[in-house]
C-alpha atoms as one frame of an Amber mdcrd trajectory, in Angstrom:
protein
 -25.589   6.597 -13.215 -22.820   8.329 -14.717 -20.050   6.041 -16.046 -16.799
   6.226 -13.671 -13.246   6.656 -14.413 -11.815   5.510 -11.366 -12.553   2.415
  -8.532 -10.660   2.568  -5.101  -9.804  -0.648  -3.770  -9.316  -0.816  -0.079
  -8.231  -4.163   1.479  -7.711  -5.138   5.208  -4.660  -3.966   7.250  -2.996
  -7.494   6.170  -3.916  -7.842   2.660  -1.659  -9.010   0.423  -1.210  -6.800
  -2.676   0.088  -9.344  -4.924  -2.800 -11.850  -5.538  -5.316  -8.860  -5.582
  -3.517  -7.573  -8.449  -2.918 -10.215 -10.262  -6.728 -10.996 -10.031  -7.406
  -7.665 -11.440  -4.773  -7.927 -14.372  -5.520 -11.880 -15.040  -9.659 -12.186
 -14.836 -11.062 -11.609 -18.610 -14.346  -9.947 -17.583 -11.885  -7.912 -15.099
  -9.106  -6.775 -16.737 -11.565  -6.069 -20.013 -12.872  -3.441 -18.436 -10.341
  -2.227 -16.025  -6.575  -1.865 -15.091  -4.839  -1.548 -11.545  -3.026   2.138
 -11.969  -1.006   2.766  -8.644  -0.484   0.851  -5.540  -0.577   3.176  -2.191
  -0.165   1.752   0.581  -0.760   3.523   4.123   1.762   3.193   6.565   1.743
   4.316  10.375   4.225   6.804  11.320   4.509   5.214  15.204   4.070   1.564
  14.304   5.180   1.102  10.833   8.722  -0.033  10.932   8.115  -2.496  13.293
   5.136  -3.638  11.438   6.709  -3.781   7.936  10.012  -6.062   9.915   7.439
  -8.576  12.290   4.586  -9.196   9.594   5.081 -10.896   5.837   2.356  -8.804
   4.850   3.263  -5.630   5.581   6.350  -6.026   4.168   4.673  -7.444   0.902
   2.719  -4.326   0.627   5.765  -2.414   0.841   7.020  -3.773  -1.737   4.228
  -3.493  -4.061   3.297   0.172  -3.574   4.308   2.654  -6.027   3.503   5.387
  -3.573   2.990   5.315   0.574   0.694   8.085   2.415   2.624   8.163   6.367
  -0.271   8.864   8.640  -0.114   9.951  12.371   2.928  12.395  11.247   1.923
  14.614  14.674   2.810  11.728  17.153   6.500  10.576  16.610  10.178  12.349
  16.844  11.228  14.136  13.737  14.014  11.121  14.020  11.459   8.384  13.667
  10.197  10.189  11.083  13.766  10.315   9.031  13.955   6.620  10.001  10.497
   5.426   8.297  11.035   8.279   5.326  14.643   6.486   4.894  13.537   2.430
   5.391  10.473   2.860   2.583  12.905   4.568   0.230  15.307   1.665   0.702
  12.146  -1.122  -0.043
């Protein structure tokens, strides 16, 4: 196989990112070859605000994110989308 330049680590919806990032940074075998470049968090446009408020894991994912991808933008109204965008900007 040819050498690769990137690895994507996809976790479950309720994974806390801090322990995963700590492993990537602190494990000598991993950190010798790889470094985290960015944390991307997916946010459900319909349920995201409630999930962030209700589940600490969702809030921690939002706090650790370098960028957000908001999914299901075709479903909620413009007011809810703006509320999600404002909440993510505050985080």
